[in-house]
C-alpha positions, 0 to 999 in steps of 0.5 A: 495283770493281763487276763484272757477270757475264753468264749464269745457269748452273752455269758462271756460279755457279762464276764468281760464287762465285770472283769474290765472294771477291776483295778487289777486288770491291766489288759483284757483279751478275749477269744473269740469274743463278739462285738459287745465284748470288743467294747471291753477287751482286745478280741483275738482269734484263737482256736480254743481246741488248740491248747498249744496255741492258747498256751503260746498266746498266754506266754507271749502276752504275759497272761496272769489269769485265764477265765474259761467261759463255756463248757466245751473247752473245759471238758476237752481239758484246756484247764489241765493244759494251762495248769501244766505250764503254770498259768493260773486258770479259773475252771475245772480240769477235764476229769472234774468237768465231767460233772457237766460232760457226762450225766452218768458221771454226775449220777455216780458222784451222787451215789458215792456222796449220797446226794439227793437226786432223781432215780435213774438208769444208765443205758449204753444201747437202745435195747437196754434203754427200752428195757429200763423204761419199764421201771419208770412211770410217766412222764419220764426224762430222757437225757443224752449223756454228753454235751448237747448244747442244752438240747439233749433232754427230752421229757416224754409224756407217753410211752410212744414219745419215750420210744421215739426219743430213745430212737432219735438219740441212739440214731445220732441226733446228738452225735457222740453225746448220745452214745449213752443215755440216762433215764430219770424219774420225773421230779415235780416242783419248781426249778432254781439254780444255785452257784458256788465258787471253790478252789478245790478245798474252800467253798463259798456261795455265789447266789441264786437265779431262776432260768426260763427254759421254754421258748414261749410265754407261760413256759410253753414250747420246746426247751432252749438254752434259756430265754431269760433269768432273774436273781435272786430266786427267793424261793431258794430261802437261806435255809434251803441254800444252807441245805444245798451247800451241806447235802450237795455242794460240799459233798461233791467238792470233797468227793472229787478232791478225794479222787485226786481230781479237785474241782476248781471254778464255779459249780452250778447246781440245777435244782428241783425244789420237790415236796421232799426237799431240794434234789439235784437235776444236774451240775454245770461246770461254768456260769450259767447263760443267761444266769451269769448276766444277772449275777454279774449285775448284782456282784459287788466284789472285784471279780478278778480278785475272786476268780484269781483267788480260786485259781491260786487256791486261796479262796477266803471263807465267807461268801461273795458280796451280791447286791440286794437289788434284784436283776433280770435279763430278757433274751432276744432270740432270732426268729426260728430259734431254737430249731433253725434260727435266721441269721443276718438281720440288722440290729440297731441298739438304743442308748441304755439308762443307769442299771441297764446293760445289753449283753451281746450273745449271738452278734457279728459285725458285717459291712459296718452293721451289727447283725444277728449270728446265732439263736440267742442274740441279745441279753437285755439286763437290768437291776432295780430296787424291786424285781418289778422295776428291773423288769419294767426297765428291761422290757422298756429297753427291749422295745427300743431295740430295732431287731426285726428278725427277733422275738422274746418272751414277755413274762420273764420273772413271772413266778417271782412276781406271782409270789408277791415280789414288787 
């Protein structure tokens, strides 16, 4: 079978690496890809917003499955366009993808399905939002409603910060994503991520992870797209995972199916484990980045067979088989990230040992050199008998990467290790 993977970041490199291992995969294409993905796939140039061009490529090259990595094409309806011409695709349609594309949409689903989540107000103007602030304590969470590349969430500690955040959003800091805001109560607890695959009817768990959003050690500094992750997140116990499935994932899938817009793909629940139990912070309509990297390192099933069964509406009951061995990924970012990252730094990669992968996130080829081309540049990922061993192997490899224009956090997995993981 020929497969087309859409996307070009670290998540997509991990997916390409795993897809290419399947005996079901005859030829793997990737658009736009990156130098790391090119080791596993034929990189092709396609405008992902040009649905006719994507469809034409699939038809010309007998593509039997399209795997959509990033959220933007999903929110723009690429899955609907492909399904309309009979091409199997892993990823939700435009309406269902609003679970990520609109925070207000997700809150409405939570209301309809009685899903535990933070109290909120949806506001369409600065004046409305300013008035709504009076109903919330401090700190308060202010979110641009639409897609903002992981940067549209502000935790305001004071009333002045909250006013400033609202002004910034409604003044266009996040473009069309900030035409509406969602104000939420601040939840206390520890965050974790839970993943499930669904064909719109059947649902199976796909593991847990914990991301590290802040740029600096000790969870300091501004939020980023993620500076590292580990899996599994043992704080999400089997009992809590069962509760998340019953109270969040299954009601969401049933609600969207009843609306006539079934959700097909991976459903990623960002959770806060509060003293009152798990609450939904947000949904994502695709594998997390960098959570996907650690999940792919642990996956023991054939990824092509899994994703194809989702796309074809024949997902079997049970759950995906993930290794008990933990995995960890450390993001090497460009200096200046997350504000204005430096680009063009030459990178030299070392050979990697067993159980270690370096996934490319923001790299490019330039005059025969590998150079940085984005904010998050590399994902150094390792598995081990224990999380401590995996982390040691990951950082050993980090220290052998020649990337003078980059930095990383040195404490990925600290919460899990503090709980006694070895």
